[in-house]
C-alpha positions in Angstrom: 38.9 131.9 0.9 36.6 133.0 3.7 34.8 130.4 5.7 31.0 130.3 6.1 31.2 131.9 9.5 33.3 134.8 8.0 30.7 135.2 5.2 27.9 135.4 7.7 29.9 137.9 9.7 30.3 140.0 6.5 26.6 139.9 6.0 26.1 141.1 9.5 28.6 144.0 8.9 26.5 145.4 6.1 28.3 143.4 3.4 25.2 141.3 2.5 25.3 142.9 -1.0 28.6 141.3 -1.7 27.3 137.9 -0.8 24.2 138.2 -2.9 25.9 139.7 -5.9 28.7 137.1 -5.8 26.1 134.3 -5.6 24.6 135.5 -8.8 27.9 135.8 -10.5 29.1 132.4 -9.4 25.9 131.0 -10.8 26.7 132.6 -14.2 30.3 131.3 -13.9 28.9 127.7 -13.7 26.5 128.3 -16.6 29.4 129.2 -18.9 31.2 125.9 -18.4 29.1 124.1 -21.0 29.9 126.8 -23.5 33.6 126.4 -22.7 33.4 122.7 -23.3 31.4 123.1 -26.6 33.6 122.7 -29.7 32.3 125.9 -31.3 33.2 129.4 -30.4 30.9 132.4 -30.0 31.6 135.4 -32.2 34.8 137.3 -31.2 32.8 140.5 -31.2 30.8 139.0 -28.3 33.7 137.2 -26.4 36.3 140.0 -26.3 34.1 143.0 -25.3 32.2 141.0 -22.8 35.4 139.6 -21.2 37.0 143.0 -21.0 33.9 144.7 -19.6 33.6 142.0 -16.9 37.3 142.4 -16.0 36.9 146.2 -15.7 33.7 145.7 -13.6 35.6 143.3 -11.4 38.3 146.0 -10.8 35.6 148.6 -9.9 33.9 146.2 -7.5 37.3 145.6 -5.8 37.6 149.3 -5.2 34.3 149.2 -3.5 35.6 146.3 -1.3 33.1 143.9 -2.7 35.7 141.2 -2.8 33.6 138.1 -3.5 31.7 139.9 -6.2 34.9 141.2 -7.7 36.5 137.7 -7.7 33.4 136.1 -9.4 33.2 138.9 -12.0 36.9 138.5 -12.8 36.5 134.7 -13.2 33.5 135.3 -15.5 35.6 137.8 -17.6 38.4 135.3 -17.9 36.0 132.6 -19.0 34.7 134.8 -21.8 38.3 135.6 -22.9 39.1 131.9 -22.9 36.2 131.4 -25.2 37.7 133.9 -27.6 40.9 131.7 -27.7 39.0 128.6 -28.8 39.4 127.4 -32.3 36.3 128.3 -34.4 34.0 125.5 -35.4 34.4 124.3 -39.0 32.0 126.0 -41.4 29.5 123.7 -42.9 30.6 124.4 -46.4 34.2 123.5 -45.5 33.3 119.9 -44.8 34.4 117.7 -47.7 31.5 116.5 -49.7 31.0 112.9 -50.5 30.6 111.7 -54.0 27.0 111.8 -55.0 25.3 108.5 -54.8 25.3 106.6 -58.1 21.9 106.1 -59.5 21.4 102.7 -60.9 19.2 102.3 -63.8 16.4 99.9 -63.5 16.5 97.0 -65.8 13.8 97.2 -68.3 11.6 94.3 -68.2 10.6 92.8 -71.6 7.6 94.5 -72.9 4.4 92.6 -72.9 3.9 91.1 -76.3 0.4 90.6 -77.6 
């Protein structure tokens, strides 16, 4: 992993785009952590295409020698694919229902006699 001095040197070599793009991607990597820890799973039609598109984008960025951006994009793609592997949250109707509460009849008080 490059040191801070190496990153600054990259910025001076005209690679500042790599630093700024990767900073945004690493921010998004961290914002996905709560979603990974949440017991539910996003829809598969969201997880899989997003993960695959991010992995493909990471490959393209690597061919442009934007190494940090490529790495952060690949990490994000893997996070989305990990979310696809999570167990789905139980559907609310699949939760066993409790017995309905028993309604107790009120005792009738003796009627007022005149």
